[in-house]
Structure formats: C-alpha cells, structure tokens
LONU-120820 format. One record per residue (C-alpha): residue in three letters; x, y, z; residue number from 1. Coordinates in Angstrom, 1 decimal, padded with zeros to 4 digits. Layout:
! residues N
+-----+--------+--------+--------+-----+
! res !      x !      y !      z !   n !
+-----+--------+--------+--------+-----+
! Ala !      X !      Y !      Z ! NUM !
...
+-----+--------+--------+--------+-----+
***
This chain:
! residues 332
+-----+--------+--------+--------+-----+
! res !      x !      y !      z !   n !
+-----+--------+--------+--------+-----+
! Met ! -065.3 !  043.9 !  094.7 !   1 !
! Ser ! -066.5 !  043.8 !  098.3 !   2 !
! Glu ! -069.9 !  042.2 !  098.4 !   3 !
! Arg ! -071.9 !  040.6 !  101.2 !   4 !
! Phe ! -075.3 !  038.9 !  101.4 !   5 !
! Phe ! -077.6 !  039.5 !  104.3 !   6 !
! Ala ! -081.0 !  038.1 !  105.3 !   7 !
! Thr ! -083.1 !  039.3 !  108.3 !   8 !
! Asn ! -081.3 !  037.2 !  110.9 !   9 !
! Thr ! -077.7 !  037.4 !  109.8 !  10 !
! Phe ! -076.5 !  040.6 !  111.5 !  11 !
! Met ! -075.8 !  039.4 !  114.9 !  12 !
! Arg ! -074.3 !  042.2 !  116.9 !  13 !
! Asn ! -077.2 !  044.5 !  118.0 !  14 !
! Pro ! -076.5 !  046.1 !  121.4 !  15 !
! Pro ! -079.4 !  047.9 !  123.1 !  16 !
! Phe ! -080.1 !  051.4 !  121.8 !  17 !
! Leu ! -081.8 !  054.0 !  123.8 !  18 !
! Ser ! -084.1 !  056.0 !  121.5 !  19 !
! Ile ! -084.0 !  059.7 !  121.9 !  20 !
! Gly ! -087.3 !  060.6 !  120.5 !  21 !
! Pro ! -089.2 !  060.2 !  117.2 !  22 !
! Met ! -087.6 !  061.2 !  113.9 !  23 !
! Arg ! -089.3 !  064.2 !  112.2 !  24 !
! Asp ! -090.2 !  063.7 !  108.5 !  25 !
! Val ! -087.5 !  065.5 !  106.5 !  26 !
! Phe ! -089.7 !  065.3 !  103.4 !  27 !
! Thr ! -091.7 !  068.2 !  105.0 !  28 !
! Ser ! -088.6 !  070.4 !  104.8 !  29 !
! Pro ! -088.7 !  072.8 !  101.8 !  30 !
! Ile ! -085.2 !  071.6 !  100.7 !  31 !
! Phe ! -086.7 !  068.2 !  099.9 !  32 !
! Ser ! -089.8 !  069.5 !  098.0 !  33 !
! Pro ! -088.1 !  069.0 !  094.6 !  34 !
! Val ! -087.2 !  065.4 !  095.3 !  35 !
! Ser ! -089.5 !  064.0 !  097.9 !  36 !
! Ser ! -091.9 !  062.3 !  095.4 !  37 !
! Ala ! -089.1 !  060.7 !  093.6 !  38 !
! Leu ! -087.5 !  059.3 !  096.8 !  39 !
! Ile ! -090.8 !  058.0 !  098.0 !  40 !
! Gly ! -091.2 !  056.3 !  094.7 !  41 !
! Tyr ! -087.8 !  054.7 !  095.2 !  42 !
! Gly ! -088.9 !  053.6 !  098.7 !  43 !
! Glu ! -092.0 !  051.8 !  097.3 !  44 !
! Arg ! -089.8 !  050.0 !  094.8 !  45 !
! Ile ! -087.4 !  048.9 !  097.5 !  46 !
! Lys ! -090.2 !  047.6 !  099.7 !  47 !
! Gln ! -091.6 !  045.6 !  096.8 !  48 !
! Ala ! -088.3 !  044.1 !  095.7 !  49 !
! Asp ! -087.6 !  040.4 !  096.3 !  50 !
! Leu ! -083.9 !  041.2 !  096.6 !  51 !
! Val ! -082.2 !  044.6 !  097.0 !  52 !
! His ! -078.6 !  045.3 !  095.8 !  53 !
! Ile ! -077.2 !  048.4 !  097.6 !  54 !
! Ser ! -074.0 !  049.8 !  096.2 !  55 !
! Ala ! -071.6 !  052.6 !  097.0 !  56 !
! Pro ! -067.9 !  053.4 !  096.6 !  57 !
! Ala ! -065.5 !  052.2 !  099.2 !  58 !
! Ser ! -065.1 !  055.7 !  100.8 !  59 !
! Leu ! -066.3 !  057.3 !  103.9 !  60 !
! Glu ! -069.1 !  059.1 !  102.0 !  61 !
! Gly ! -070.0 !  055.7 !  100.5 !  62 !
! Val ! -070.2 !  054.1 !  103.9 !  63 !
! Leu ! -072.4 !  056.9 !  105.2 !  64 !
! Ala ! -074.9 !  056.4 !  102.4 !  65 !
! Leu ! -074.8 !  052.6 !  102.4 !  66 !
! Gly ! -075.2 !  052.4 !  106.1 !  67 !
! Gln ! -078.5 !  054.3 !  106.1 !  68 !
! Leu ! -079.9 !  052.0 !  103.4 !  69 !
! Glu ! -078.6 !  048.9 !  105.1 !  70 !
! Ala ! -080.1 !  049.9 !  108.4 !  71 !
! Ala ! -083.5 !  050.3 !  106.8 !  72 !
! Cys ! -083.2 !  046.9 !  105.1 !  73 !
! Leu ! -082.3 !  045.3 !  108.4 !  74 !
! Asp ! -085.1 !  047.0 !  110.3 !  75 !
! Leu ! -087.6 !  045.9 !  107.6 !  76 !
! Gly ! -086.3 !  042.4 !  107.3 !  77 !
! Leu ! -085.6 !  042.9 !  103.6 !  78 !
! Lys ! -083.2 !  040.5 !  101.8 !  79 !
! Tyr ! -080.3 !  042.4 !  100.3 !  80 !
! Arg ! -076.8 !  042.4 !  099.1 !  81 !
! Arg ! -074.2 !  045.0 !  099.9 !  82 !
! Arg ! -071.5 !  046.0 !  097.5 !  83 !
! Leu ! -068.6 !  048.4 !  098.0 !  84 !
! Tyr ! -067.1 !  049.2 !  094.6 !  85 !
! Thr ! -063.9 !  050.8 !  093.6 !  86 !
! Pro ! -063.8 !  054.6 !  094.0 !  87 !
! Arg ! -063.0 !  056.7 !  091.0 !  88 !
! His ! -059.6 !  057.8 !  092.3 !  89 !
! His ! -058.4 !  054.2 !  092.0 !  90 !
! Leu ! -059.6 !  054.0 !  088.3 !  91 !
! Pro ! -058.0 !  055.3 !  085.1 !  92 !
! Arg ! -059.3 !  058.8 !  084.3 !  93 !
! Val ! -061.2 !  057.7 !  081.2 !  94 !
! Ala ! -062.7 !  054.6 !  082.9 !  95 !
! Pro ! -066.4 !  054.4 !  083.5 !  96 !
! Pro ! -067.8 !  054.2 !  087.1 !  97 !
! Ala ! -067.3 !  050.8 !  088.7 !  98 !
! Trp ! -070.9 !  050.3 !  089.7 !  99 !
! Ser ! -073.3 !  048.2 !  087.6 ! 100 !
! Glu ! -076.9 !  047.1 !  087.6 ! 101 !
! Glu ! -077.5 !  043.5 !  088.8 ! 102 !
! Ala ! -079.4 !  041.1 !  086.6 ! 103 !
! Lys ! -081.9 !  040.1 !  089.3 ! 104 !
! Gly ! -083.5 !  042.2 !  092.0 ! 105 !
! Leu ! -083.5 !  045.9 !  092.4 ! 106 !
! Thr ! -080.1 !  047.7 !  092.3 ! 107 !
! Val ! -079.7 !  050.9 !  094.4 ! 108 !
! Ile ! -076.6 !  052.9 !  093.8 ! 109 !
! Ala ! -075.5 !  055.7 !  096.2 ! 110 !
! Asp ! -073.4 !  057.6 !  093.7 ! 111 !
! Val ! -071.6 !  059.9 !  096.1 ! 112 !
! Glu ! -068.9 !  060.7 !  093.6 ! 113 !
! Glu ! -071.2 !  062.0 !  090.9 ! 114 !
! Ala ! -071.5 !  065.7 !  090.0 ! 115 !
! Thr ! -074.6 !  067.6 !  091.0 ! 116 !
! Trp ! -077.6 !  067.2 !  088.7 ! 117 !
! Glu ! -080.7 !  069.2 !  088.1 ! 118 !
! Val ! -083.8 !  067.4 !  089.4 ! 119 !
! Gly ! -085.3 !  067.4 !  085.9 ! 120 !
! Glu ! -082.2 !  065.7 !  084.4 ! 121 !
! Arg ! -082.8 !  062.4 !  086.1 ! 122 !
! Pro ! -083.7 !  059.8 !  083.5 ! 123 !
! Glu ! -086.1 !  057.0 !  084.1 ! 124 !
! Thr ! -084.1 !  053.8 !  085.0 ! 125 !
! Thr ! -084.8 !  050.3 !  086.1 ! 126 !
! Tyr ! -082.4 !  050.9 !  089.0 ! 127 !
! Val ! -082.4 !  053.5 !  091.8 ! 128 !
! His ! -079.6 !  056.0 !  091.2 ! 129 !
! Leu ! -079.0 !  058.5 !  094.1 ! 130 !
! Val ! -076.9 !  061.4 !  092.9 ! 131 !
! Pro ! -076.4 !  064.9 !  094.3 ! 132 !
! Leu ! -079.5 !  067.0 !  093.3 ! 133 !
! Lys ! -079.8 !  070.8 !  093.2 ! 134 !
! Thr ! -082.3 !  072.4 !  095.6 ! 135 !
! Ser ! -082.9 !  075.8 !  097.3 ! 136 !
! Val ! -084.2 !  077.2 !  100.5 ! 137 !
! Glu ! -085.2 !  080.7 !  101.8 ! 138 !
! Met ! -083.2 !  081.8 !  104.8 ! 139 !
! Gly ! -082.6 !  084.9 !  106.8 ! 140 !
! Glu ! -084.7 !  087.9 !  107.7 ! 141 !
! Lys ! -085.0 !  088.9 !  104.1 ! 142 !
! Asn ! -086.0 !  085.3 !  103.0 ! 143 !
! Arg ! -083.2 !  085.2 !  100.4 ! 144 !
! Arg ! -083.4 !  082.1 !  098.3 ! 145 !
! Leu ! -080.1 !  080.2 !  098.5 ! 146 !
! Ser ! -079.0 !  077.3 !  096.4 ! 147 !
! Gly ! -077.4 !  074.0 !  097.5 ! 148 !
! Ala ! -077.4 !  070.3 !  096.8 ! 149 !
! Leu ! -078.9 !  067.3 !  098.5 ! 150 !
! Asp ! -076.1 !  064.7 !  098.5 ! 151 !
! Pro ! -076.8 !  060.9 !  098.3 ! 152 !
! Val ! -076.0 !  060.5 !  102.0 ! 153 !
! Val ! -078.8 !  062.8 !  103.2 ! 154 !
! Gln ! -081.1 !  061.3 !  100.5 ! 155 !
! Ala ! -080.3 !  057.8 !  101.7 ! 156 !
! Gly ! -081.0 !  059.0 !  105.3 ! 157 !
! Ala ! -084.4 !  060.5 !  104.3 ! 158 !
! Leu ! -085.3 !  057.3 !  102.4 ! 159 !
! Ala ! -084.3 !  055.1 !  105.3 ! 160 !
! Ala ! -086.4 !  057.0 !  107.7 ! 161 !
! Trp ! -089.4 !  056.8 !  105.3 ! 162 !
! Leu ! -088.9 !  053.1 !  104.9 ! 163 !
! Ala ! -088.5 !  052.3 !  108.6 ! 164 !
! Pro ! -089.8 !  055.3 !  110.6 ! 165 !
! Asn ! -089.6 !  053.3 !  113.8 ! 166 !
! Gly ! -086.5 !  051.3 !  112.9 ! 167 !
! Arg ! -084.0 !  050.9 !  115.8 ! 168 !
! Arg ! -081.0 !  050.8 !  113.5 ! 169 !
! Val ! -082.2 !  053.7 !  111.3 ! 170 !
! Arg ! -082.8 !  055.8 !  114.5 ! 171 !
! Lys ! -079.3 !  054.9 !  115.7 ! 172 !
! Leu ! -077.7 !  056.2 !  112.5 ! 173 !
! Arg ! -079.9 !  059.2 !  112.1 ! 174 !
! Pro ! -077.5 !  061.8 !  113.5 ! 175 !
! Tyr ! -075.1 !  061.1 !  110.7 ! 176 !
! Ile ! -077.4 !  062.0 !  107.7 ! 177 !
! Ser ! -075.9 !  065.5 !  107.4 ! 178 !
! Leu ! -072.3 !  064.3 !  107.6 ! 179 !
! Gly ! -072.1 !  063.8 !  103.9 ! 180 !
! Leu ! -073.0 !  067.5 !  103.4 ! 181 !
! Trp ! -070.2 !  068.4 !  105.8 ! 182 !
! Leu ! -067.7 !  066.4 !  103.8 ! 183 !
! Arg ! -068.7 !  068.0 !  100.5 ! 184 !
! Gly ! -066.9 !  071.0 !  099.1 ! 185 !
! Ala ! -069.7 !  073.5 !  099.4 ! 186 !
! Leu ! -068.5 !  074.7 !  102.8 ! 187 !
! Asp ! -065.1 !  075.4 !  101.3 ! 188 !
! Thr ! -066.5 !  078.4 !  099.4 ! 189 !
! Ser ! -069.6 !  079.6 !  101.2 ! 190 !
! Met ! -072.2 !  078.8 !  103.8 ! 191 !
! Asp ! -074.1 !  075.7 !  102.8 ! 192 !
! Pro ! -077.8 !  076.4 !  103.3 ! 193 !
! Val ! -078.7 !  072.7 !  103.0 ! 194 !
! His ! -076.3 !  071.7 !  105.7 ! 195 !
! Thr ! -077.5 !  074.4 !  108.0 ! 196 !
! Thr ! -081.1 !  073.4 !  107.4 ! 197 !
! Met ! -080.4 !  069.8 !  108.1 ! 198 !
! Leu ! -078.5 !  070.7 !  111.3 ! 199 !
! Asn ! -081.4 !  072.6 !  112.6 ! 200 !
! His ! -083.7 !  069.7 !  111.7 ! 201 !
! Leu ! -081.6 !  067.2 !  113.6 ! 202 !
! Lys ! -081.2 !  069.5 !  116.5 ! 203 !
! Glu ! -084.9 !  070.2 !  116.8 ! 204 !
! Glu ! -085.8 !  066.5 !  116.7 ! 205 !
! Gly ! -083.1 !  065.7 !  119.4 ! 206 !
! Ser ! -080.8 !  063.7 !  117.2 ! 207 !
! Val ! -077.8 !  066.0 !  117.8 ! 208 !
! Arg ! -076.7 !  068.8 !  120.0 ! 209 !
! Ile ! -075.0 !  071.7 !  118.3 ! 210 !
! Val ! -072.2 !  073.0 !  120.6 ! 211 !
! Pro ! -069.1 !  075.3 !  120.3 ! 212 !
! Leu ! -065.7 !  073.7 !  120.2 ! 213 !
! Pro ! -064.8 !  074.2 !  123.9 ! 214 !
! Glu ! -067.9 !  072.0 !  124.8 ! 215 !
! Val ! -066.6 !  069.0 !  122.9 ! 216 !
! Gln ! -064.8 !  066.8 !  125.3 ! 217 !
! Ala ! -062.4 !  065.1 !  122.9 ! 218 !
! Pro ! -062.2 !  066.9 !  119.5 ! 219 !
! Ala ! -059.8 !  065.4 !  117.0 ! 220 !
! Pro ! -056.5 !  067.3 !  116.9 ! 221 !
! Gly ! -055.2 !  068.8 !  113.7 ! 222 !
! Met ! -058.5 !  069.8 !  112.2 ! 223 !
! Ile ! -057.9 !  073.6 !  112.5 ! 224 !
! Ser ! -054.5 !  074.9 !  111.3 ! 225 !
! Gly ! -052.9 !  077.3 !  113.7 ! 226 !
! Leu ! -055.1 !  076.3 !  116.6 ! 227 !
! Ser ! -053.3 !  076.1 !  120.0 ! 228 !
! Glu ! -054.5 !  072.9 !  121.5 ! 229 !
! Arg ! -053.1 !  073.9 !  124.9 ! 230 !
! Gln ! -055.0 !  077.2 !  124.8 ! 231 !
! Leu ! -058.2 !  075.3 !  123.8 ! 232 !
! Lys ! -057.8 !  073.0 !  126.8 ! 233 !
! Arg ! -057.4 !  075.9 !  129.1 ! 234 !
! Leu ! -060.5 !  077.6 !  127.7 ! 235 !
! Ser ! -062.5 !  074.4 !  128.0 ! 236 !
! Lys ! -061.7 !  074.2 !  131.7 ! 237 !
! Val ! -063.1 !  077.7 !  132.5 ! 238 !
! Trp ! -065.8 !  077.7 !  129.8 ! 239 !
! Thr ! -068.7 !  077.0 !  132.2 ! 240 !
! Thr ! -067.7 !  080.0 !  134.4 ! 241 !
! Met ! -067.9 !  082.5 !  131.5 ! 242 !
! Asp ! -070.9 !  084.5 !  130.3 ! 243 !
! Val ! -071.9 !  084.8 !  126.7 ! 244 !
! Asp ! -069.8 !  087.9 !  126.0 ! 245 !
! Gln ! -066.7 !  086.4 !  127.6 ! 246 !
! Arg ! -067.1 !  083.2 !  125.6 ! 247 !
! Ser ! -067.4 !  085.1 !  122.4 ! 248 !
! Leu ! -064.3 !  087.2 !  123.1 ! 249 !
! Ala ! -062.3 !  084.2 !  124.2 ! 250 !
! Leu ! -063.2 !  082.1 !  121.1 ! 251 !
! Ser ! -062.4 !  085.0 !  118.9 ! 252 !
! Glu ! -059.0 !  085.3 !  120.4 ! 253 !
! Leu ! -058.4 !  081.6 !  120.2 ! 254 !
! Ile ! -059.3 !  081.5 !  116.5 ! 255 !
! Leu ! -057.6 !  084.7 !  115.4 ! 256 !
! Pro ! -054.3 !  083.0 !  114.4 ! 257 !
! Cys ! -056.2 !  080.4 !  112.4 ! 258 !
! Leu ! -057.6 !  083.1 !  110.1 ! 259 !
! Leu ! -054.1 !  083.7 !  108.8 ! 260 !
! Glu ! -053.6 !  080.0 !  107.9 ! 261 !
! Lys ! -054.4 !  078.6 !  104.5 ! 262 !
! Gly ! -056.5 !  075.5 !  104.0 ! 263 !
! Leu ! -059.8 !  076.2 !  105.7 ! 264 !
! Ser ! -062.5 !  078.5 !  104.4 ! 265 !
! Thr ! -064.1 !  081.0 !  106.8 ! 266 !
! Pro ! -067.5 !  079.1 !  106.5 ! 267 !
! Arg ! -065.9 !  075.8 !  107.4 ! 268 !
! Leu ! -063.9 !  077.4 !  110.2 ! 269 !
! Glu ! -067.0 !  078.9 !  111.7 ! 270 !
! Glu ! -068.7 !  075.5 !  111.6 ! 271 !
! Leu ! -065.8 !  073.9 !  113.4 ! 272 !
! Val ! -065.7 !  076.6 !  116.0 ! 273 !
! Trp ! -069.4 !  077.2 !  116.7 ! 274 !
! His ! -071.4 !  074.3 !  115.3 ! 275 !
! Arg ! -070.0 !  071.0 !  116.4 ! 276 !
! Met ! -072.5 !  068.1 !  116.0 ! 277 !
! Val ! -072.5 !  065.9 !  119.2 ! 278 !
! Val ! -074.8 !  062.9 !  119.9 ! 279 !
! Gly ! -076.0 !  062.8 !  123.4 ! 280 !
! Asp ! -073.1 !  062.9 !  125.9 ! 281 !
! Ala ! -070.5 !  061.5 !  123.4 ! 282 !
! Glu ! -067.0 !  062.7 !  124.0 ! 283 !
! Met ! -066.2 !  063.2 !  120.2 ! 284 !
! Asp ! -068.2 !  065.2 !  117.8 ! 285 !
! Leu ! -069.2 !  063.8 !  114.4 ! 286 !
! Ala ! -066.8 !  066.0 !  112.4 ! 287 !
! Ser ! -064.0 !  064.8 !  114.6 ! 288 !
! Gln ! -065.1 !  061.2 !  114.0 ! 289 !
! Ala ! -065.0 !  061.7 !  110.2 ! 290 !
! His ! -061.6 !  063.5 !  110.4 ! 291 !
! Ala ! -060.0 !  060.6 !  112.4 ! 292 !
! Ile ! -061.3 !  058.0 !  110.0 ! 293 !
! Lys ! -060.2 !  060.0 !  106.9 ! 294 !
! Glu ! -056.7 !  060.3 !  108.5 ! 295 !
! Glu ! -056.6 !  056.5 !  109.0 ! 296 !
! Trp ! -058.1 !  055.4 !  105.7 ! 297 !
! Pro ! -055.8 !  053.1 !  103.7 ! 298 !
! Glu ! -054.4 !  054.2 !  100.3 ! 299 !
! Asp ! -054.3 !  050.7 !  098.9 ! 300 !
! Glu ! -057.5 !  049.7 !  096.9 ! 301 !
! Lys ! -058.0 !  046.3 !  098.5 ! 302 !
! Ala ! -057.2 !  047.5 !  102.0 ! 303 !
! Ser ! -059.6 !  050.4 !  101.4 ! 304 !
! Lys ! -062.5 !  048.1 !  100.7 ! 305 !
! Leu ! -061.8 !  046.0 !  103.7 ! 306 !
! Tyr ! -061.5 !  049.0 !  105.9 ! 307 !
! Ala ! -064.8 !  050.4 !  104.5 ! 308 !
! Ser ! -066.6 !  047.1 !  105.1 ! 309 !
! Thr ! -065.3 !  046.7 !  108.7 ! 310 !
! Leu ! -066.2 !  050.4 !  109.4 ! 311 !
! Leu ! -069.7 !  049.8 !  108.2 ! 312 !
! Asp ! -070.2 !  046.7 !  110.2 ! 313 !
! Glu ! -069.0 !  048.5 !  113.4 ! 314 !
! Trp ! -071.2 !  051.5 !  112.7 ! 315 !
! Leu ! -074.3 !  049.4 !  112.2 ! 316 !
! Ser ! -073.5 !  047.6 !  115.4 ! 317 !
! Ser ! -072.5 !  050.4 !  117.7 ! 318 !
! Gly ! -074.0 !  053.5 !  116.1 ! 319 !
! Leu ! -070.6 !  055.2 !  116.3 ! 320 !
! Leu ! -068.0 !  055.8 !  113.5 ! 321 !
! Lys ! -064.9 !  054.3 !  115.0 ! 322 !
! Thr ! -061.3 !  054.2 !  113.8 ! 323 !
! Gly ! -059.8 !  050.7 !  113.6 ! 324 !
! Gln ! -057.9 !  051.3 !  116.8 ! 325 !
! Glu ! -061.0 !  052.5 !  118.6 ! 326 !
! Ala ! -063.0 !  049.5 !  117.4 ! 327 !
! Thr ! -060.3 !  047.2 !  118.6 ! 328 !
! Asp ! -060.1 !  048.8 !  122.0 ! 329 !
! Ser ! -063.9 !  048.7 !  122.5 ! 330 !
! Asn ! -064.1 !  045.0 !  121.7 ! 331 !
! Arg ! -061.5 !  044.0 !  124.2 ! 332 !
+-----+--------+--------+--------+-----+
***
C-alpha cells in the first residue's frame, strides 16, 4: 500500500502558475445532469469531513482522478490522506478490489477500474464511490441522442472545481479532466460524445487548444502505426504556408497508410490526427504525455506504486505529466 498524509502546509513545491481564465461550471453541461446533484452532495460531505481519505489504483487513470481530488484538498486546506492501492491486474482474478473504507474520516474512492453503472444503481454508502456512470447527450444537426459514460477522472475534476472554483492547483490540473475519457475504450469502437463534449467545454473556457497533429511541436512517436515520422516533420515545416484545402489533402495523404494498419480504430485515429489537446504553448500534447508515461510505467507492483506516487507529486507541483526522465531533467 502506498499511503501519505498531508495537512495544509506539507506540500512544499508550488511554483507560480499563470491562470488562463475562470473555469466554467461543467455541471451546467447536459452530460452531467444525471449526476450533478449526487456529486455536489459528495462535495458537501468532503468539505464537512475532519479527515478525507482519497484512494485510487496505482495506474495512470488512478493518478489522474486522485490528482484532481488532492488538488482541491490542498487548495481548500483540508486534512487528507492519499492512498494508491493495488490495481486489479496485479490481483488474482477472483480477488475483491484492493480498496477499503477507513474507520475514521470520510473515504473517497476513485474506482477507475469499475464497469459502467446506471445512475440509479448507485447504493447509499457511508463512503464516496466514484464509478463510471452512464449518460447521454444530443449532438449534430438532427440532435441525435448519443450515449456515453462519465468516468471517475472527469467526475473528480468536476467535483474538484466545485470544491475549489478559484483554486490555483485545481486550475492548473483542469486541462487533464478529459484525459481519462481519452484512455477509456469507448474511442476504440465509435466516437465518444462525452469526450467530444468535454473537449469543447475545455476549449471554450481556454483550458486547452485543440489542434491538428502537424501543429504539435513534439508529439510522442509510435502512437500511430504506419505513420511516417519523417513525412510528418516535413509537413509540419510547411504547414503554416498551406490553406485549408491543402492541409486537408496533405493530412489525408499522410494518414492513408495508417488506415491499413491494425490496432487503432478510425475514431481514435481521427482524434490523434485532428484533435490534439495542447495546453498553452506546450510542446507536447496531452495524449502524447499519457502515451509516454504508459510506455514507461513499471510492470512490478511495488515499482508501479512508487512510480504513480512520484508522478502524482510532480504533476501537482508542475501541472505537467512528466515521465521519470523528464522530471529528472527538469529538476537538474
């Protein structure tokens, strides 16, 4: 078990953060209408608790959810404990989940490994249990109602913003609240309306820029099978000189060989080509950050927990998801 205790003055590394505008309330979005009252209720319980235990598995998704909640606790000055528990893939198949409710204080579990629930299936509990929840949204000219799921990462981000709407750390981590949706399997089969809705929300409030692949300065290599990295670099150099039609044609030609490759669904490929999430003038987009970390993540259970804890500390400090090597280089 990886567990740490924090009070209001124990997190020391807090570099200046330049705010990029106020956060817009995601609870006003139709995708949150089925769950907003429940999440606000969770928020009230967190604010009133003498001690908050926040737990998530030692995985990238767990770190993303835990970081949002921890940022809110830090911004509010709440006393809390952090726990990174063993992910299910390290447990026997018939073993129960590794999380548990603490005897004292309020336990908050970001259960990113849980299957998707219907909103009405949530039982009343003495602890806060964030699980993927079904939702739907109307999209397109015909206002078709499309179904999706609100994962615990985006729920944690919404909850953190409600708890600390002016929080410096919460604002710093805000661009990442949709990254859990990106990592889920929904995009491997079809367009994810929840992810698309959240991207639009984050773009409109100024948290991220949505740009095509050639506008990303340092995309992680190896994310798109069949992609010619050399051809991409050439295209990036002349991208600013091209008009809309030329760009569309050039990207289509660049990606054509990738369509013959197995491993990436068309919806995910489209997101990787046209909708990269970039924070400010950062060189690397968020999907690339996640990919690089996934590639580096240790297989060993103990090493995985240590890696997750270190990653979370660095993320809370810098506002960037950095691989171990990147964190080492930046601290020199």
